[in-house]
C-alpha positions as a printed NumPy array, in Angstrom:
array([[ 14.283,   3.64 ,   0.532],
       [ 17.831,   2.339,   1.647],
       [ 17.926,  -1.035,   3.529],
       [ 18.383,  -0.938,   7.383],
       [ 22.055,  -2.472,   6.784],
       [ 22.88 ,   0.417,   4.464],
       [ 21.256,   3.108,   6.917],
       [ 23.262,   1.886,   9.552],
       [ 26.261,   1.616,   7.623],
       [ 25.85 ,   5.34 ,   6.489],
       [ 25.   ,   6.301,  10.523],
       [ 28.769,   4.671,  11.342],
       [ 30.605,   5.926,   8.888],
       [ 29.428,   9.421,   9.129],
       [ 30.225,   9.586,  12.958],
       [ 27.15 ,  10.295,  14.363],
       [ 27.515,   9.74 ,  17.997],
       [ 23.312,   9.403,  18.454],
       [ 21.591,   6.726,  15.968],
       [ 17.894,   6.575,  16.595],
       [ 16.336,   3.358,  14.923],
       [ 12.662,   3.833,  14.294],
       [ 11.472,  -0.268,  14.403],
       [  9.05 ,  -2.099,  16.754],
       [ 11.332,  -5.053,  16.485],
       [ 13.559,  -4.479,  19.241],
       [ 15.005,  -8.327,  19.185],
       [ 15.883,  -8.064,  15.247],
       [ 17.527,  -4.353,  15.703],
       [ 19.605,  -5.936,  18.376],
       [ 20.705,  -8.844,  16.838],
       [ 21.538,  -6.941,  13.35 ],
       [ 23.658,  -3.914,  15.722],
       [ 25.284,  -7.271,  17.208],
       [ 26.47 ,  -8.629,  13.601],
       [ 27.813,  -4.741,  12.821],
       [ 30.058,  -4.579,  15.913],
       [ 31.224,  -8.435,  15.146],
       [ 32.582,  -6.755,  11.995],
       [ 33.899,  -3.817,  12.961],
       [ 37.648,  -3.415,  12.528],
       [ 40.38 ,  -3.379,  13.768],
       [ 38.495,  -5.623,  16.413],
       [ 35.208,  -6.358,  17.215],
       [ 33.107,  -4.136,  19.533],
       [ 31.168,  -4.974,  22.767],
       [ 27.612,  -4.291,  22.564],
       [ 25.605,  -2.929,  25.671],
       [ 21.423,  -3.041,  26.286],
       [ 19.96 ,  -0.689,  28.7  ],
       [ 16.117,  -0.956,  29.708],
       [ 14.573,   0.875,  32.571],
       [ 14.161,  -2.417,  34.376],
       [ 17.522,  -4.053,  34.585],
       [ 19.686,  -0.918,  33.47 ],
       [ 23.074,  -1.695,  31.869],
       [ 21.598,  -5.802,  31.139],
       [ 24.37 ,  -8.23 ,  32.595],
       [ 26.122,  -4.87 ,  34.031],
       [ 25.16 ,  -2.015,  36.295],
       [ 21.89 ,  -2.409,  37.347],
       [ 21.503,   1.709,  37.272],
       [ 17.418,   2.08 ,  35.756],
       [ 18.143,   6.017,  36.155],
       [ 18.51 ,   7.125,  32.59 ],
       [ 20.52 ,  10.387,  33.397],
       [ 23.134,   8.475,  35.984],
       [ 23.166,   5.714,  32.793],
       [ 24.393,   8.504,  30.521],
       [ 26.71 ,  10.306,  32.887],
       [ 28.336,   6.715,  33.771],
       [ 28.763,   6.107,  29.605],
       [ 29.962,   9.273,  29.357],
       [ 32.52 ,   8.988,  31.942],
       [ 33.77 ,   5.446,  32.016],
       [ 32.317,   4.061,  28.918],
       [ 34.059,   1.743,  26.515],
       [ 34.591,   1.842,  22.783],
       [ 31.247,   0.07 ,  21.656],
       [ 27.291,   0.183,  21.025],
       [ 25.171,   1.54 ,  24.068],
       [ 21.509,   0.476,  23.108],
       [ 18.614,   2.252,  25.217],
       [ 15.515,   0.701,  24.577],
       [ 12.836,   2.661,  26.645],
       [ 14.849,   6.208,  26.547],
       [ 11.968,   7.759,  23.727],
       [  9.207,   7.248,  26.3  ],
       [ 11.404,   8.999,  28.93 ],
       [ 12.189,  11.913,  27.119],
       [  9.166,  14.038,  26.552],
       [  9.017,  16.823,  29.079],
       [ 12.014,  15.293,  31.139],
       [ 14.357,  18.595,  30.332],
       [ 17.146,  17.309,  32.26 ],
       [ 17.412,  13.942,  30.319],
       [ 17.647,  15.995,  27.558],
       [ 20.413,  18.05 ,  28.724],
       [ 22.013,  14.496,  29.781],
       [ 21.578,  12.709,  26.324],
       [ 22.633,  15.879,  24.424],
       [ 25.92 ,  16.798,  26.686],
       [ 26.641,  12.947,  26.472],
       [ 26.381,  12.791,  22.762],
       [ 28.43 ,  15.895,  22.707],
       [ 30.995,  13.91 ,  24.877],
       [ 31.343,  10.645,  22.708],
       [ 31.653,  12.348,  19.718],
       [ 34.627,  10.949,  17.241],
       [ 35.58 ,   8.38 ,  19.968],
       [ 34.26 ,   4.873,  18.973],
       [ 31.455,   5.062,  21.31 ],
       [ 27.929,   5.21 ,  19.784],
       [ 24.421,   5.381,  21.364],
       [ 21.311,   4.089,  19.828],
       [ 18.025,   4.446,  20.601],
       [ 15.547,   1.929,  20.128],
       [ 11.819,   3.298,  19.273],
       [  8.751,   2.457,  17.015],
       [  8.208,   6.211,  16.615],
       [ 10.093,   9.739,  17.924],
       [  9.395,  13.24 ,  18.185],
       [ 13.243,  14.397,  17.981],
       [ 14.175,  17.732,  19.848],
       [ 15.727,  20.15 ,  18.049],
       [ 18.629,  20.411,  20.945],
       [ 19.548,  16.639,  19.388],
       [ 19.061,  17.113,  15.649],
       [ 22.713,  18.154,  14.932],
       [ 24.109,  14.852,  17.027],
       [ 21.485,  12.357,  14.95 ],
       [ 21.036,  10.216,  12.421],
       [ 17.798,   8.027,  12.451],
       [ 17.422,   5.52 ,  10.434],
       [ 13.952,   3.818,   9.273],
       [ 13.46 ,   0.333,   9.876],
       [  9.923,  -0.428,  10.422],
       [  9.587,  -3.767,   8.312],
       [ 12.539,  -6.281,   7.709],
       [ 14.058,  -6.369,   4.257],
       [ 13.955,  -9.114,   1.818],
       [ 17.605, -10.462,   3.088],
       [ 16.46 , -10.793,   6.249],
       [ 13.098, -12.124,   5.468],
       [ 14.936, -14.52 ,   3.174],
       [ 17.301, -15.944,   5.83 ],
       [ 14.181, -16.408,   8.86 ],
       [ 12.335, -18.547,   5.86 ],
       [ 15.297, -20.47 ,   5.338],
       [ 15.84 , -21.373,   8.698],
       [ 12.269, -22.07 ,   9.348],
       [ 12.029, -24.354,   5.778],
       [ 15.048, -26.281,   7.052],
       [ 13.789, -26.608,  10.715],
       [ 10.607, -28.15 ,   9.131],
       [ 12.485, -30.23 ,   6.594],
       [ 10.71 , -28.792,   3.685],
       [ 12.574, -28.187,   0.781],
       [ 10.048, -26.33 ,  -2.091],
       [ 11.399, -25.445,  -5.476],
       [ 13.598, -21.809,  -5.403],
       [ 10.459, -19.841,  -7.743],
       [  8.01 , -21.345,  -4.803],
       [ 10.453, -20.134,  -2.07 ],
       [ 11.069, -16.783,  -3.408],
       [  7.23 , -16.011,  -4.352],
       [  6.775, -16.969,  -0.509],
       [  9.749, -14.885,   0.453],
       [  8.256, -11.998,  -1.575],
       [  4.612, -12.889,  -0.367],
       [  5.838, -12.413,   3.315],
       [  7.187,  -8.677,   3.088],
       [  6.118,  -6.223,   5.088],
       [  5.409,  -8.639,   8.3  ],
       [  7.971,  -8.386,  11.287],
       [ 10.392, -11.457,  11.788],
       [  8.493, -12.728,  14.734],
       [  4.944, -12.552,  12.786],
       [  6.833, -14.201,   9.496],
       [  8.397, -17.374,  11.875],
       [  4.589, -17.959,  13.728],
       [  3.161, -17.915,  10.777],
       [  5.14 , -20.466,   8.711],
       [  5.206, -22.748,  11.648],
       [  1.596, -22.622,  11.59 ],
       [  0.729, -23.066,   8.448],
       [  3.468, -26.041,   7.664],
       [  1.606, -27.936,  10.633],
       [ -1.323, -27.578,   8.54 ],
       [ -0.427, -28.039,   5.164],
       [  1.626, -30.435,   3.006],
       [  3.288, -28.431,   0.455],
       [  3.172, -24.679,  -0.237],
       [  0.235, -24.768,  -3.203],
       [ -2.335, -22.158,  -3.706],
       [ -4.16 , -23.242,  -0.606],
       [ -0.973, -21.882,   1.54 ],
       [ -0.36 , -18.818,  -0.214],
       [ -4.026, -17.813,   0.212],
       [ -3.003, -17.82 ,   3.813],
       [ -0.369, -15.904,   3.54 ],
       [ -2.145, -12.951,   1.493],
       [ -4.897, -13.132,   4.083],
       [ -2.323, -12.972,   6.669],
       [ -1.44 ,  -9.305,   5.249],
       [ -4.845,  -7.983,   5.745],
       [ -4.053,  -8.327,   9.597],
       [ -0.509,  -6.731,   9.025],
       [ -2.475,  -3.843,   7.467],
       [ -5.073,  -3.869,  10.294],
       [ -2.504,  -2.949,  12.938],
       [ -0.992,  -0.273,  10.73 ],
       [ -4.781,   1.237,  10.434],
       [ -3.714,   3.215,   7.371],
       [ -4.434,   1.081,   4.537],
       [ -7.422,  -1.138,   3.605],
       [ -7.138,  -4.512,   2.487],
       [ -9.411,  -5.322,   0.031],
       [-10.123,  -8.948,  -0.37 ],
       [-10.465, -10.409,  -3.932],
       [-13.744, -11.478,  -4.994],
       [-14.284, -10.13 ,  -8.618],
       [-12.87 , -11.587, -11.947],
       [-12.456, -10.012, -15.36 ],
       [-15.39 , -11.679, -16.582],
       [-17.268,  -9.922, -14.085],
       [-16.373,  -6.095, -15.953],
       [-18.658,  -5.534, -19.055],
       [-16.945,  -3.622, -22.155],
       [-13.725,  -1.946, -21.33 ],
       [-11.817,  -4.147, -24.034],
       [ -9.416,  -1.837, -24.507],
       [ -8.42 ,  -1.679, -20.838],
       [ -9.061,  -5.451, -20.382],
       [ -6.515,  -6.149, -23.283],
       [ -4.109,  -3.856, -21.116],
       [ -4.62 ,  -5.833, -18.404],
       [ -4.483,  -9.087, -19.778],
       [ -1.042,  -8.307, -21.16 ],
       [  0.482,  -7.465, -18.322],
       [ -0.87 , -10.083, -16.055],
       [  2.213, -12.109, -15.909],
       [  4.851,  -9.594, -15.532],
       [  4.753,  -9.522, -11.545],
       [  5.991, -13.07 , -11.535],
       [  9.595, -14.219, -10.975],
       [ 10.007, -15.26 , -14.101],
       [  9.411, -12.049, -15.653],
       [ 11.427, -10.959, -13.163],
       [ 14.195, -13.263, -13.908],
       [ 14.027, -12.159, -17.494],
       [ 14.323,  -8.297, -16.58 ],
       [ 11.341,  -7.453, -17.745],
       [ 10.023,  -4.101, -16.959],
       [  7.162,  -4.063, -14.754],
       [  4.12 ,  -1.492, -14.626],
       [  4.051,   1.259, -12.235],
       [  0.206,   2.914, -12.516],
       [ -2.948,   3.341, -14.403],
       [ -5.323,   6.534, -13.803],
       [ -8.679,   5.616, -14.977],
       [-11.095,   8.894, -15.359],
       [-14.636,   9.488, -16.742],
       [-18.203,   8.791, -15.478],
       [-19.275,   8.096, -11.929],
       [-20.515,   4.266, -12.082],
       [-19.119,   3.257, -15.096],
       [-16.528,   0.44 , -13.368],
       [-13.725,   2.578, -12.42 ],
       [-13.132,   1.268,  -9.036],
       [-14.6  ,  -2.313, -10.029],
       [-11.733,  -2.163, -12.715],
       [ -8.726,  -2.114, -10.114],
       [-10.241,  -4.838,  -8.174],
       [ -9.95 ,  -6.522, -11.108],
       [ -6.541,  -5.845, -11.902],
       [ -6.057,  -6.85 ,  -8.306],
       [ -7.38 , -10.327,  -8.896],
       [ -6.035, -10.911, -12.78 ],
       [ -2.654,  -9.959, -11.341],
       [ -2.799, -11.955,  -7.887],
       [ -1.726,  -9.715,  -5.799],
       [ -3.149,  -8.027,  -2.732],
       [ -5.155,  -4.928,  -3.001],
       [ -5.021,  -2.001,  -0.556],
       [ -6.822,   1.203,  -0.42 ],
       [ -5.83 ,   4.328,   0.634],
       [ -8.433,   6.726,   1.546],
       [ -7.153,  10.265,   1.424],
       [ -9.967,  12.168,   3.745],
       [ -8.438,   9.871,   6.093],
       [ -5.185,  11.292,   5.408],
       [ -6.305,  14.565,   6.121],
       [ -8.652,  13.982,   8.971],
       [ -5.567,  14.291,  11.363],
       [ -6.986,  11.516,  13.496],
       [ -3.808,   9.45 ,  12.984],
       [ -1.553,  12.188,  13.132],
       [ -0.053,  15.128,  10.681],
       [ -1.269,  14.072,   7.034],
       [  2.04 ,  14.279,   5.505],
       [  3.448,  11.568,   8.497],
       [  0.085,   9.499,   7.901],
       [  0.791,   9.477,   4.173],
       [  4.999,   9.179,   4.14 ],
       [  3.929,   5.907,   6.265],
       [  1.273,   4.298,   4.059],
       [  3.826,   4.95 ,   1.221],
       [  6.337,   2.743,   3.16 ],
       [  3.696,   0.586,   4.42 ],
       [  2.118,  -0.572,   0.913],
       [  5.952,  -0.585,  -0.252],
       [  6.787,  -3.186,   2.734],
       [  3.917,  -5.735,   1.465],
       [  4.769,  -5.551,  -2.299],
       [  4.158,  -6.73 ,  -4.51 ],
       [  0.832,  -5.431,  -4.304],
       [ -1.501,  -2.805,  -5.887],
       [ -1.95 ,   0.411,  -3.92 ],
       [ -5.809,   2.022,  -4.998],
       [ -6.11 ,   5.633,  -4.435],
       [ -9.913,   5.993,  -5.23 ],
       [-11.286,   9.559,  -6.169],
       [ -7.52 ,  10.91 ,  -6.073],
       [ -8.41 ,  14.329,  -7.465],
       [-10.191,  14.768,  -4.053],
       [ -7.089,  14.628,  -2.407],
       [ -5.064,  16.944,  -4.337],
       [ -8.216,  19.391,  -5.201],
       [ -7.205,  22.966,  -4.386],
       [ -3.693,  22.307,  -5.346],
       [ -1.928,  25.347,  -7.4  ],
       [  1.549,  25.983,  -7.861],
       [  3.143,  28.734,  -5.343],
       [  1.077,  27.246,  -2.411],
       [  2.498,  26.033,   1.016],
       [  1.115,  23.691,   3.738],
       [  0.562,  20.305,   3.765],
       [ -1.561,  19.924,   0.483],
       [  1.702,  20.878,  -1.542],
       [  3.786,  18.597,   0.823],
       [  1.736,  15.964,   0.192],
       [  1.373,  15.968,  -3.569],
       [  5.047,  17.072,  -4.211],
       [  5.945,  13.645,  -2.688],
       [  3.359,  11.867,  -4.455],
       [  4.732,  12.849,  -7.769],
       [  8.404,  12.273,  -6.383],
       [  7.048,   8.696,  -5.267],
       [  5.333,   8.066,  -8.347],
       [  8.481,   8.925, -10.292],
       [ 10.807,   7.009,  -8.187],
       [  9.157,   4.108,  -6.496],
       [  9.629,   0.655,  -6.677],
       [  7.861,  -1.328,  -9.538],
       [  6.8  ,  -3.676,  -7.308],
       [  3.889,  -1.586,  -6.115],
       [  1.113,  -0.85 ,  -8.657],
       [ -0.437,   2.54 ,  -8.199],
       [ -4.194,   2.231,  -9.458],
       [ -5.721,   5.378,  -9.497],
       [ -9.598,   6.345, -10.249],
       [-10.828,  10.072, -10.76 ],
       [-14.368,  11.308, -11.283],
       [-14.162,  15.363, -11.521],
       [-11.007,  14.768, -13.78 ],
       [-10.889,  18.47 , -14.129],
       [ -9.172,  19.134, -10.859],
       [ -6.33 ,  16.779, -11.807],
       [ -3.37 ,  19.091, -11.757],
       [ -1.2  ,  18.405, -15.314],
       [  1.471,  17.315, -13.637],
       [ -0.152,  13.859, -12.3  ],
       [ -1.138,  12.758, -16.304],
       [  1.867,  13.275, -17.921],
       [  3.954,  10.153, -18.74 ],
       [  6.056,   9.184, -16.642],
       [  3.684,   9.423, -13.543],
       [  1.119,   6.395, -15.016],
       [  1.733,   3.76 , -17.583],
       [ -1.562,   4.463, -19.179],
       [ -4.426,   7.035, -18.371],
       [ -7.724,   5.591, -19.349],
       [-11.129,   7.578, -20.027],
       [-14.186,   5.206, -18.483],
       [-17.381,   6.498, -21.226],
       [-20.867,   5.496, -20.899],
       [-21.18 ,   2.274, -21.821],
       [-22.289,   1.499, -26.006],
       [-25.134,  -0.47 , -26.421],
       [-23.021,  -4.061, -26.675],
       [-21.89 ,  -3.008, -23.444],
       [-25.169,  -2.482, -21.826],
       [-25.744,  -5.907, -23.077],
       [-23.187,  -7.272, -21.641],
       [-23.743,  -5.45 , -18.107],
       [-27.264,  -6.568, -18.239],
       [-26.196, -10.318, -18.713],
       [-23.58 , -10.194, -16.118],
       [-26.5  ,  -8.811, -13.069],
       [-28.917, -10.825, -14.46 ],
       [-26.861, -13.844, -13.82 ],
       [-25.845, -12.346, -10.873],
       [-29.387, -12.628,  -9.457],
       [-30.706, -16.226, -10.73 ],
       [-31.873, -14.727, -13.634],
       [-31.971, -16.635, -17.016],
       [-31.038, -13.858, -19.747],
       [-31.922, -16.044, -22.643],
       [-35.625, -14.796, -21.506],
       [-35.22 , -10.983, -21.908],
       [-35.041,  -9.11 , -25.285],
       [-31.293,  -7.614, -24.474],
       [-31.555,  -5.735, -27.586],
       [-34.875,  -3.509, -26.311],
       [-33.455,  -3.319, -22.773],
       [-30.367,  -2.163, -24.008],
       [-32.353,   0.806, -25.744],
       [-34.044,   1.468, -22.844],
       [-30.902,   2.179, -20.85 ],
       [-29.16 ,   4.333, -23.693],
       [-26.991,   7.019, -21.634],
       [-26.931,   4.825, -18.575],
       [-23.992,   4.042, -16.514],
       [-23.258,   0.304, -15.114],
       [-24.136,   1.189, -11.653],
       [-27.806,   2.479, -12.635],
       [-28.368,  -0.682, -15.101],
       [-27.44 ,  -2.8  , -11.966],
       [-29.959,  -1.046,  -9.977],
       [-32.668,  -1.217, -12.357],
       [-31.745,  -4.893, -12.471],
       [-31.894,  -5.293,  -8.253],
       [-34.842,  -3.602,  -7.662],
       [-37.019,  -5.297, -10.324],
       [-36.094,  -8.757,  -8.639],
       [-36.447,  -7.355,  -5.151],
       [-40.582,  -6.163,  -6.08 ],
       [-41.154,  -9.465,  -7.917],
       [-39.673, -11.258,  -5.365],
       [-42.242,  -9.307,  -2.713],
       [-45.037, -10.161,  -5.104],
       [-43.839, -14.042,  -5.113],
       [-43.938, -14.156,  -8.62 ],
       [-40.89 , -14.745, -11.774],
       [-39.3  , -11.339, -13.145],
       [-40.712, -10.495, -16.787],
       [-39.408,  -8.286, -19.316],
       [-42.144,  -5.771, -18.382],
       [-41.497,  -5.64 , -15.083],
       [-37.693,  -4.724, -16.101],
       [-38.544,  -1.934, -18.1  ],
       [-40.926,  -0.43 , -15.34 ],
       [-38.246,  -0.559, -12.975],
       [-36.023,   1.154, -15.816],
       [-38.636,   3.76 , -16.144],
       [-37.893,   4.653, -12.364],
       [-34.446,   6.017, -12.739],
       [-33.287,   9.251, -14.292],
       [-29.727,   8.623, -15.21 ],
       [-26.822,  10.464, -14.208],
       [-26.352,  11.835, -18.106],
       [-29.911,  13.161, -17.887],
       [-29.132,  15.35 , -14.56 ],
       [-25.961,  16.102, -15.233],
       [-25.88 ,  16.779, -18.887],
       [-23.636,  19.48 , -19.337],
       [-20.955,  18.152, -16.639],
       [-20.838,  15.325, -19.251],
       [-19.953,  17.215, -21.925],
       [-17.522,  19.216, -20.208],
       [-15.691,  15.418, -19.157],
       [-15.782,  14.274, -22.612],
       [-14.253,  17.431, -23.771],
       [-11.463,  18.095, -21.35 ],
       [-10.197,  13.725, -21.818],
       [-10.771,  13.588, -25.665],
       [ -7.006,  14.239, -26.458],
       [ -5.875,  13.587, -22.623],
       [ -6.409,   9.576, -22.302],
       [ -7.115,   6.656, -23.964],
       [-10.869,   5.396, -24.537],
       [-11.178,   2.234, -22.29 ],
       [-13.51 ,   1.202, -24.81 ],
       [-12.829,   1.031, -28.65 ],
       [-14.625,   4.185, -30.6  ],
       [-17.192,   3.311, -32.508],
       [-20.2  ,   4.603, -34.02 ],
       [-21.979,   6.955, -31.998],
       [-25.729,   5.786, -30.472],
       [-28.613,   8.21 , -32.267]])
């Protein structure tokens, strides 16, 4: 998306008399317009602001918007006229709509421009021919850089350029007011811009996403050692762990755009997404497609578009789309409606979006994925996550025993791995947990026979859904890279 400056420049160059700027930050936008007006040729232009309490600030105290627009049409001089509350007064007010349309028509090509500042607006059809809409929901990197530099100078802090650039990147997605308050608070508590400082900046992004209400912030909690097996996936992740650093960007190294992990349920796909964010030291945001289509937060198309804008604003970041097939299930070429428009938007965005936003998508019912999603160019790699091998099951058992405070060296891992043939990682975890709970209730240590007993109480998914699993394997064999190095089939 073009920056706010570029969008406003285009609107002015196109001579639109009515320019709507979507932003919750009135002060930031007004300062930006003042800079535009000061640089106007052949001479600077005045900026006049109107609000419903004071009328024209510093001028006529006319708080009636219809009268104010009439005054602008009759007597207004060349310049920018910034209306701050008009969007809230417009719905259902036919007279105000007529006054605004007539005023826009009157001031066309006269050097007068009306700016309407609003966090959001439903633009009536009558105004669309006269209007250019500027989306400026978040400040761009240049604005954040200016604010960060100013605050650091006032605090007499001079971090090295790479640290300052990392800080600027971490603050993307916040308003300038939020940036200033956060920096002043943290600078008063920290003597340097080290790891603790950056951790608190990252935590602040959770608050930003809570305000948006669309994306869920997932805190970093799992490392790459928490995954059992999946050696090819781990290698892929490790090789790209430094590509989002300032040094890699300075050298012009390409950044990964996305990964699709599909396959068996309970085999660690969601865990792998969390590990990617932790390993790459990026914030992780989860997009729930069910919430998008629920309609509680607006039309599905608007909510989805807003989510993409929000995650780009806080990038570099990882966007996690869980069970992506559920969001596009039922799509077919030639259809119309929300599903088709969202699907088209997603495909275009995946192809064109900023590489600073890494998309990690997971899918269980992979037969529902349209071919357009998995073709090269959308994702850097498509991995198929299979049921764990014997060696992987031993590793998974070790991880969960350690997590439950059990000494895995006391147990025959070969026997236990054999007893869990055909199991997924979630089933192995549940067997260990249920065994420990049972032994704790009986006030005794966990023995090997307890683990075998607990395993005997679980019917694995590979038994209850054997036909579906065979179909998934057949579908993925030629369409994805195995997340685990293929070995000999188990007997």
